[in-house]
C-alpha positions, 0 to 999 in steps of 0.5 A, a space after each residue: 062623297 061628291 065624285 072627284 071625276 071632272 065634268 068632261 068625263 061623260 062615262 066612267 067607273 060610275 057608269 060601269 058601261 062599255 068604254 070611258 067617254 071623255 069630252 074634249 069639246 062640243 063637238 068631240 069626245 074620245 072613247 077609250 077601251 082595253 080588253 084581252 083574253 087567252 086563246 079561244 081557238 087553235 089558229 093563232 092568226 084567228 085568235 089574234 083577229 077575234 081579240 082585236 074584233 072583240 075590243 073594237 066592239 066596245 067603241 062600236 057599242 058606244 056609237 063611236 068610230 075607232 081611230 087607232 089601237 095598241 097591242 096588249 099581250 102577255 106571251 110565254 117565252 116557250 111559244 115559237 116566234 112565228 106563233 106569236 107573230 101570226 097572233 099580232 098579225 091577226 090583230 093588225 089585219 082586223 085592225 085594218 079591216 076597221 079602217 085603223 092601224 095598231 100603232 104600238 103597244 106592250 108585251 109582258 112574259 106570262 104563262 100562257 098567251 094573252 092578247 087584245 087591244 086598247 082601242 081609241 075612237 071618237 064620238 059626238 058627245 051628244 050622240 054617243 051610246 050607252 047601256 041605259 037610255 031604253 024605254 018601254 016599248 022599244 024593241 030589242 035586237 041582237 046583231 050575231 048569233 049566240 053560243 061561241 062559248 059553248 062551242 069554244 068549251 066543247 072544242 077543248 073537249 074535243 066534241 064540237 065538229 069542224 063545221 060547228 067551229 068554222 061557223 062560230 070562228 066566222 061569226 067572232 071574227 065579224 066586226 060590229 061595225 055594220 050593226 052599229 051603223 044600222 043602230 044609229 040610223 034606227 035612233 038606238 036608245 041603248 046599245 051594249 055588246 054581249 061578251 063574258 057576261 053573256 046575253 042575260 048578264 049584259 041585258 041585266 046591266 041594261 035593266 040596271 043602268 036604265 031602270 026598264 025591263 025587257 021581255 024576250 022570246 027564247 024561240 026568237 034567239 038566234 044560235 050558232 049551229 051545234 050550240 043547242 045540241 052541246 048546251 043540252 050536253 051542259 058544255 058550258 064554260 065555267 063562267 056561265 054558272 058564275 053569270 047565272 048566280 050573280 045575275 039570276 035575281 033579274 031573270 025570270 024564266 017560263 016553266 017551260 024552259 029546261 035547266 040547260 036552256 036557262 043557263 045557255 042564256 047566261 053563257 059567256 060569248 067571245 066577240 059577240 053581237 050587239 044588243 040594240 034597243 031602238 024606238 017602235 017607231 023605226 024598229 020596222 026598218 030594221 030588216 031592210 037596213 040590216 040587209 043593206 049592210 050585210 049584217 044580222 039584226 034580229 028582234 028578240 024582245 021589247 022594253 017593258 016598265 018592270 025592271 026584270 027580264 022575263 024569258 018566254 018560250 
């Protein structure tokens, strides 16, 4: 059956990408996304700011520039007003850091707190980024260390130390704005952000949408302090096993990697980094450009022709 979507809808449900993209004219398209979740840290201000950074990442992943946001929230009636205010203040401050304003929103009663943003951005119709588009030989980069999901789970279990939680919080609070700028300068062929499906789940989407595979080096993956220690104790969020079951058939692991290392690669992330594929010709400039922007861009693998993910030692 033919799609009923208008031709102006450049990215919609059929592509299952990070945000919708709608062309307004030959020079402008709008990028629209929404995301929200329950608290993953104890501090309400940090929770609001992390949720906002996470929502903004979808626009950055599409190559867009955020211009406006709206709050989306569900709050228990029993939650003190000052706590609710701090959550909203955290979101507003992170939006301000991104150079935009939260212009309104909608809140409902709920049994547990849920907060996030609708984010609207703009992009040139010919410069949007998607999950598909990588070619064999492209180099794959990651803009943030992994392991926030494991550390958040360990925090709830009382097994993460203060320094580990602080490092994870700083990482989740960081905007992907600078990493997206570097990706644009390198001529990125495909981009997505790493969130609930984990590293390998989101990479599997790049495989599906782009028809290429990837060869990763486990040793090259950047991890937050404590993430590997806690993963070895198997303190995984439930979503890690769900991701492994859903995306596992797209992945081959080196026999040298343990079961916990394999599951760790499927661990859900919150406000994670960008996965960026760039041409081999521009890849050598990545370190210098990332240092200029004071952001991380770690090479973790290369694109290959076979549509599978090989995780080597």
